C-alpha positions in Angstrom: -120.8 -55.3 -46.0 -118.5 -56.1 -48.9 -115.2 -54.3 -48.8 -113.9 -53.6 -52.3 -110.2 -54.0 -52.8 -108.4 -53.3 -56.1 -107.4 -56.4 -58.1 -103.7 -57.0 -58.9 -103.5 -56.6 -62.7 -99.9 -57.6 -63.1 -99.2 -60.9 -64.9 -97.2 -62.6 -62.2 -98.6 -66.2 -62.3 -98.0 -69.2 -64.5 -101.2 -69.9 -66.4 -102.0 -73.4 -67.6 -104.3 -74.3 -70.5 -107.9 -73.7 -69.6 -110.0 -74.8 -72.5 -113.2 -76.7 -71.7 -111.8 -80.2 -72.3 -109.0 -79.6 -69.7 -111.4 -80.2 -66.8 -112.8 -83.5 -68.2 -109.5 -85.2 -69.2 -109.1 -86.9 -65.9 -112.7 -88.0 -65.3 -112.9 -91.6 -64.2 -116.3 -93.1 -65.1 -116.9 -96.8 -64.9 -117.9 -96.9 -68.6 -115.9 -95.1 -71.2 -119.1 -94.2 -73.0 -120.3 -92.3 -70.0 -117.2 -90.1 -70.1 -117.7 -89.4 -73.8 -121.4 -88.5 -73.2 -120.4 -86.3 -70.3 -117.9 -84.4 -72.4 -120.6 -83.9 -75.1 -123.2 -82.7 -72.6 -120.7 -80.3 -71.0 -119.9 -78.8 -74.4 -123.6 -78.5 -75.2 -124.4 -76.8 -72.0 -121.4 -74.4 -72.5 -122.8 -73.5 -75.9 -126.2 -72.9 -74.5 -125.5 -71.3 -71.2 -128.7 -70.6 -69.2 -130.9 -72.5 -71.7 -132.9 -75.7 -71.1 -131.5 -79.2 -71.8 -133.6 -79.6 -74.9 -132.5 -76.2 -76.2 -128.8 -77.0 -75.5 -129.0 -80.5 -77.0 -131.1 -79.3 -80.1 -132.6 -82.7 -80.9 -134.5 -85.5 -79.2 -131.7 -88.1 -79.5 -129.2 -85.9 -77.7 -131.8 -84.7 -75.2 -132.8 -88.3 -74.3 -129.1 -89.3 -74.0 -128.6 -86.4 -71.6 -131.5 -87.3 -69.4 -130.3 -91.0 -69.3 -126.8 -89.8 -68.3 -128.2 -87.7 -65.4 -130.3 -90.6 -64.1 -127.7 -93.3 -64.6 -126.9 -95.0 -61.2 -123.2 -95.1 -62.1 -123.1 -91.3 -62.4 -122.8 -88.9 -59.4 -121.3 -85.5 -58.7 -118.1 -87.3 -57.7 -117.5 -88.8 -61.2 -118.6 -85.6 -62.8 -116.2 -83.4 -60.8 -113.2 -85.7 -60.4 -111.5 -84.3 -63.5 -112.2 -80.7 -62.5 -110.8 -81.4 -59.0 -107.6 -82.8 -60.5 -107.4 -79.8 -62.9 -107.8 -77.5 -59.8 -104.9 -79.2 -58.1 -102.7 -78.7 -61.2 -103.7 -75.0 -61.4 -102.8 -74.6 -57.7 -99.5 -76.3 -58.2 -98.7 -74.0 -61.1 -99.1 -70.9 -58.8 -95.5 -70.7 -57.6 -96.0 -67.7 -55.3 -98.5 -66.6 -52.7 -101.0 -68.3 -50.5 -104.0 -70.3 -51.7 -107.4 -69.3 -50.2 -109.9 -72.1 -49.9 -113.3 -70.4 -49.6 -116.2 -72.4 -48.1 -119.9 -71.6 -48.2 -123.3 -73.1 -48.5 -126.1 -72.2 -50.9 -129.6 -73.7 -51.5 -131.4 -74.3 -54.7 -135.2 -74.0 -54.5 -137.7 -75.8 -56.8 -141.4 -76.1 -57.4 -142.1 -79.8 -57.9 -145.3 -81.8 -58.2 -143.6 -84.6 -56.2 -141.3 -82.8 -53.8 -140.6 -85.9 -51.7 -138.3 -87.1 -54.4 -136.2 -84.0 -54.1 -136.3 -83.1 -50.4 -136.6 -80.0 -48.3 -134.3 -77.1 -47.5 -136.2 -75.2 -44.7 -139.5 -74.4 -43.2 -141.0 -71.0 -43.8 -143.7 -69.4 -41.7 -146.4 -68.1 -44.0 -149.0 -67.1 -41.4 -150.8 -68.1 -38.3 -153.9 -70.3 -37.7 -157.0 -69.1 -35.9 -155.5 -70.7 -32.7 -152.3 -68.6 -33.1 -150.1 -71.4 -34.2 -147.6 -70.8 -37.0 -148.5 -72.1 -40.5 -145.3 -73.6 -42.0 -144.5 -74.1 -45.6 -141.8 -76.6 -46.5 -139.4 -75.3 -49.1 -138.5 -77.9 -51.7 -134.9 -78.1 -52.9 -131.3 -79.2 -52.3 -128.3 -77.7 -50.6 -124.8 -77.5 -51.8 -121.6 -76.8 -49.7 -118.6 -76.0 -51.9 -114.9 -75.1 -51.5 -113.4 -72.8 -54.1 -109.7 -72.3 -54.4 -108.5 -68.8 -55.3 -105.1 -67.0 -55.3 -104.5 -64.3 -52.8 -104.9 -61.9 -55.7 -108.5 -63.2 -56.3 -108.1 -65.5 -59.3 -110.4 -68.5 -59.0 -108.5 -71.7 -59.7 -111.5 -74.1 -59.3 -113.5 -76.2 -56.9 -111.6 -78.6 -54.6 -114.6 -80.1 -52.6 -118.3 -80.2 -52.8 -121.3 -81.8 -51.0 -125.0 -82.0 -51.9 -127.7 -82.9 -49.4 -131.4 -82.4 -48.5 -133.2 -82.1 -45.2 -134.9 -85.4 -45.5 -131.5 -86.9 -44.6 -130.3 -84.5 -41.9 -131.9 -82.5 -39.1 -131.1 -78.8 -38.9 -130.0 -76.9 -35.7 -133.4 -75.5 -35.0 -134.9 -79.0 -35.1 -132.2 -80.3 -32.8 -132.9 -77.6 -30.3 -136.5 -78.8 -29.8 -135.2 -82.1 -28.4 -131.7 -81.8 -27.0 -128.9 -79.3 -26.3 -127.1 -79.2 -29.7 -123.7 -78.6 -28.1 -123.9 -82.1 -26.7 -124.5 -83.7 -30.1 -121.3 -85.1 -31.8 -120.2 -82.9 -34.7 -120.4 -86.0 -37.0 -124.2 -86.0 -36.5 -124.7 -82.3 -37.4 -125.0 -80.6 -40.8 -122.1 -78.4 -39.8 -119.8 -81.5 -40.2 -119.7 -80.5 -43.9 -117.2 -77.8 -43.0 -114.8 -80.3 -41.6 -115.4 -82.8 -44.5 -114.6 -80.1 -47.1 -111.5 -78.9 -45.2 -110.2 -82.5 -45.1 -111.1 -83.2 -48.7 -109.5 -80.0 -50.0 -106.3 -80.5 -47.9 -105.9 -84.1 -49.2 -106.5 -83.0 -52.8 -104.2 -80.0 -53.0 -101.4 -81.7 -51.0 -99.9 -78.4 -49.8 -101.6 -77.8 -46.4 -99.2 -75.2 -45.1 -99.9 -72.9 -48.1 -103.7 -73.2 -47.8 -106.0 -71.0 -45.8 -109.6 -72.1 -45.3 -111.9 -69.1 -45.1 -115.5 -69.1 -43.9 -118.2 -66.9 -42.5 -119.8 -67.0 -39.0 -121.3 -70.4 -39.7 -117.7 -71.9 -39.8 -116.9 -70.7 -36.3 -116.6 -74.3 -35.1 -114.1 -75.4 -32.6 -113.8 -78.9 -34.1 -112.7 -77.2 -37.4 -109.9 -75.3 -35.6 -108.7 -78.6 -34.1 -108.9 -80.4 -37.5 -106.9 -77.7 -39.2 -104.1 -78.1 -36.7 -104.2 -81.9 -37.2 -104.0 -81.4 -41.0 -101.2 -78.8 -40.6 -103.2 -76.3 -42.5 -104.7 -72.9 -41.6 -108.0 -71.1 -41.2 -109.4 -67.6 -41.1 -113.1 -67.4 -40.0 -115.5 -64.7 -38.9 -116.3 -64.9 -35.2 -119.8 -66.0 -34.1 -119.1 -67.5 -30.6 -117.7 -65.4 -27.8 -115.5 -68.2 -26.4 -114.0 -68.6 -23.0 -110.3 -67.9 -22.7 -107.3 -68.5 -20.4 -108.7 -69.9 -17.1 -112.3 -69.7 -18.1 -113.1 -66.5 -16.2 -113.3 -64.2 -19.2 -114.1 -64.2 -22.9 -112.5 -63.1 -26.1 -114.6 -59.9 -26.0 -113.3 -59.1 -22.6 -109.7 -59.6 -23.7 -110.1 -57.5 -26.9 -111.7 -54.6 -25.0 -108.4 -54.2 -23.2 -106.3 -54.2 -26.4 -105.2 -50.9 -27.8 -105.7 -49.9 -31.4 -102.6 -50.8 -33.4 -103.4 -48.7 -36.5 -105.9 -47.4 -39.0 -106.7 -48.8 -42.5 -108.6 -47.1 -45.3 -111.0 -49.1 -47.4 -113.3 -48.2 -50.3 -117.0 -49.2 -50.0 -120.3 -48.3 -51.7 -122.6 -46.2 -49.7 -126.4 -46.5 -49.8 -126.6 -44.5 -53.0 -124.0 -46.7 -54.8 -121.2 -44.1 -54.6 -117.7 -45.1 -53.7 -116.5 -43.7 -50.4 -113.5 -44.1 -48.2 -113.8 -45.1 -44.6 -111.2 -45.7 -41.9 -111.1 -48.9 -39.9 -109.5 -49.2 -36.4 -107.3 -52.3 -36.3 -106.4 -54.3 -33.3 -105.2 -57.9 -32.8 -104.2 -60.2 -29.9 -102.9 -63.7 -29.5 -105.3 -65.5 -27.0 -105.5 -69.0 -25.4 -109.0 -70.1 -26.4 -110.7 -72.9 -24.5 -113.0 -75.6 -26.1 -116.7 -75.6 -25.3 -117.8 -76.7 -21.9 -118.9 -80.3 -21.2 -117.7 -83.3 -23.1 -115.8 -81.2 -25.6 -113.7 -79.6 -22.9 -112.3 -83.1 -22.1 -112.0 -84.2 -25.7 -110.2 -81.2 -27.4 -107.2 -79.2 -26.3 -107.0 -75.4 -25.8 -105.6 -73.5 -28.8 -103.5 -70.4 -29.1 -105.3 -68.3 -31.8 -105.1 -64.7 -33.0 -108.2 -62.5 -32.8 -108.5 -59.6 -35.2 -111.0 -56.7 -34.8 -111.6 -54.2 -37.6 -114.2 -51.6 -36.7 -115.2 -48.5 -38.6 -113.9 -45.4 -36.7 -116.9 -43.2 -37.3 -120.5 -44.5 -36.7 -122.5 -43.9 -39.9 -126.1 -42.7 -39.8 -127.4 -44.2 -43.0 -126.0 -47.8 -42.9 -124.7 -50.4 -40.6 -121.2 -49.8 -39.1 -118.5 -52.1 -40.5 -117.5 -54.5 -37.7 -115.3 -57.4 -38.7 -114.2 -59.8 -35.9 -112.0 -62.7 -37.2 -110.1 -65.5 -35.7 -107.1 -67.4 -37.2 -104.3 -69.7 -36.3 -101.9 -67.6 -38.4 -99.3 -65.5 -36.4 -99.7 -61.7 -36.5 -96.9 -59.5 -35.2 -97.7 -56.2 -36.9 -100.6 -54.2 -38.2 -99.7 -54.9 -41.9 -100.1 -58.6 -41.3 -103.5 -58.0 -39.8 -104.6 -55.9 -42.8 -103.4 -58.7 -45.1 -105.7 -61.1 -43.3 -108.6 -58.6 -43.7 -107.9 -58.5 -47.4 -107.9 -62.3 -47.6 -111.2 -62.5 -45.8 -112.7 -59.8 -48.2 -112.0 -62.3 -51.0 -114.6 -64.7 -49.4 -117.1 -62.8 -51.5 -115.7 -64.6 -54.5 -117.6 -67.8 -53.6 -120.8 -65.8 -53.4 -120.1 -64.6 -56.9 -119.6 -68.2 -58.0 -123.0 -69.1 -56.6 -124.6 -66.1 -58.3 -123.3 -67.3 -61.7 -124.7 -70.7 -61.0 -128.2 -69.3 -60.3 -128.4 -66.3 -62.6 -126.1 -67.4 -65.4 -126.8 -71.1 -65.6 -130.3 -70.7 -64.1 -129.8 -73.7 -61.8 -133.1 -73.0 -60.0 -135.2 -73.3 -63.1 -134.5 -77.0 -63.7 -137.4 -79.4 -64.1 -135.7 -82.6 -63.2 -137.7 -84.8 -60.7 -135.2 -86.2 -58.3 -132.4 -84.8 -56.1 -129.8 -87.1 -57.7 -130.5 -85.9 -61.2 -130.5 -82.3 -60.0 -127.2 -82.6 -58.2 -125.6 -84.2 -61.3 -126.7 -81.4 -63.5 -125.7 -78.7 -61.0 -122.3 -80.4 -60.8 -121.9 -79.9 -64.5 -123.1 -76.3 -64.1 -120.3 -75.8 -61.5 -117.6 -76.4 -64.2 -119.3 -74.0 -66.5 -119.8 -71.4 -63.8 -116.2 -71.6 -62.7 -115.0 -71.2 -66.2 -117.0 -68.0 -66.7 -115.7 -66.7 -63.5 -112.1 -67.6 -64.4 -112.5 -65.9 -67.9 -113.8 -62.7 -66.2 -110.9 -62.5 -63.7 -108.0 -63.7 -66.0 -108.8 -60.8 -68.4 -108.0 -58.4 -65.6 -105.0 -60.1 -64.0 -103.2 -61.5 -67.1 -104.4 -59.4 -70.0 -101.3 -60.1 -72.1 -101.5 -63.9 -72.0 -101.9 -65.9 -75.2 -105.5 -66.4 -76.2 -105.0 -70.1 -76.9 -105.0 -70.8 -73.1 -108.8 -70.2 -73.1 -110.1 -70.4 -76.6 -110.2 -73.1 -79.3 -108.9 -72.4 -82.8 -112.5 -72.3 -84.0 -113.6 -69.8 -81.4 -110.7 -67.5 -82.3 -111.6 -67.7 -86.0 -115.2 -66.7 -85.2 -114.1 -63.8 -83.0 -111.7 -62.6 -85.6 -114.7 -62.5 -88.1 -116.7 -60.3 -85.7 -116.2 -56.7 -86.6 -114.3 -54.5 -84.1 -114.1 -51.0 -85.5 -111.5 -49.6 -83.1 -109.1 -52.6 -82.9 -109.3 -54.6 -86.1 -105.8 -53.7 -87.2 -104.1 -54.9 -84.0 -101.3 -57.4 -84.9 -100.6 -59.0 -81.5 -104.0 -60.0 -80.3 -103.9 -61.0 -76.6 -106.3 -62.8 -74.4 -107.7 -59.5 -73.2 -108.5 -58.5 -76.8 -110.6 -61.6 -77.4 -112.3 -61.6 -74.0 -113.1 -57.9 -74.5 -114.8 -58.9 -77.8 -116.8 -61.6 -76.0 -117.9 -59.0 -73.4 -119.1 -56.6 -76.1 -121.2 -59.4 -77.5 -122.8 -59.5 -74.0 -123.6 -55.8 -74.0 -120.3 -54.3 -72.6 -119.9 -50.7 -73.8 -116.1 -50.5 -73.3 -116.2 -46.7 -72.6 -113.1 -45.0 -71.2 -114.4 -44.9 -67.6 -116.3 -48.2 -67.6 -115.1 -50.8 -65.0 -113.9 -54.1 -66.4 -116.7 -56.4 -67.7 -118.4 -58.6 -65.0 -119.5 -62.2 -64.9 -123.1 -61.6 -66.2 -121.8 -59.7 -69.2 -119.3 -62.5 -69.9 -121.9 -65.3 -69.8 -124.2 -63.4 -72.1 -121.3 -62.8 -74.4 -120.4 -66.5 -74.5 -124.0 -67.4 -75.1 -124.1 -65.0 -78.1 -120.8 -66.4 -79.3 -122.3 -69.9 -79.4 -125.1 -68.6 -81.7 -122.5 -66.9 -84.0 -120.4 -70.1 -84.1 -123.5 -72.0 -85.2 -124.2 -69.6 -88.1 -120.5 -69.4 -88.9 -120.2 -73.2 -89.3 -123.4 -73.3 -91.4 -122.0 -70.6 -93.7 -118.7 -72.4 -94.1 -120.5 -75.6 -95.0 -122.6 -73.8 -97.6 -119.5 -72.1 -99.0 -117.6 -75.4 -99.2 -120.6 -77.2 -100.7 
């Protein structure tokens, strides 16, 4: 259940230049020509968001160069995203106030391929049963991506700070492990869940401000090794509880302890009901600092016990037409009053931002419609899409949070000239044209109606608007050449 919290619309943050070339300036390819080709491909994909590579490149020479770039053995997602990671660090540094939330999550990209062995597998799906009653399994072809997205505590996405691609021909999933051995006895380094620790470490090293960062994840990130690593790195975490861990002397669990804790206060949140209407519900809040023990066995000897804070937020009334809201979180952050617990709930609610980022990747950039034949080429192109998707997301949110900023932080001079030439009946006479003015124009190109009671434009409207703007720019440039000629 997503809890909707109003965005902070005041312009409180320092905003750095965010034009497209800003995230490529620090890329470090082995060959300077690869860097130039990458910048050109990125610009072509931005101008043809959601289109195929041939459509974005427009001619065979550029299309062939793009395919060669993606298949080059000296090109990987690391080289492609290095510049973006450095730009993310600079954007984080520019945020002088507030905490930085590092949101982690995994998504999968599925493909239909004539040679799926060159891509790999994501999971097994049961599609029926044989005459003997045995399950008939279908291997799903694709690759998986685990990413970490840095956002402000007001919800502004600042960029990716860690990413990992893999397929299941390299790793065994938990279900496969369970068939052969107790997975709790397998070292974390041999499990897919190790990616949570790798991203935490990589993000912390990149941002270089561990005390200010809070790593947020869903139930899958409830990993004791992650808690220990966060302490070693002097950073923080906030995750949703999956395991009911032993506490104190090992005779009781977290659930037992929280059942004895009294409710500290109520908190009202706004959610959508089953009919899409906005309603207010009350959550009962309680929290408690608990000594949590590591898992039994080898890990009990290897890892120390930790003093952590458990937060429960449970809907007061039991609804009849939907699931009851039950949030159980654990964090290493101290909580001494109800307001601080509510603050942590707000931070966790922003975890949905990374789901939105993945949605832009799949729906806006159409990352699952690619026809490339190998996992390496797919991951290279998806890495490029990540920069495009983040920028669309940033454009959408910055229009709400800093509407009065200067438009030059996001648009080139040519883009501003083209947007000025697009008719805007109600606001054509405005003298001081802000960032919001131009982003609103882009949203209208994407179908935004801009009525009095309409919510701010969303990501899908924005990417359709930027795609339309690209077409207008092409016609605008052709008209200028014909006029000059």
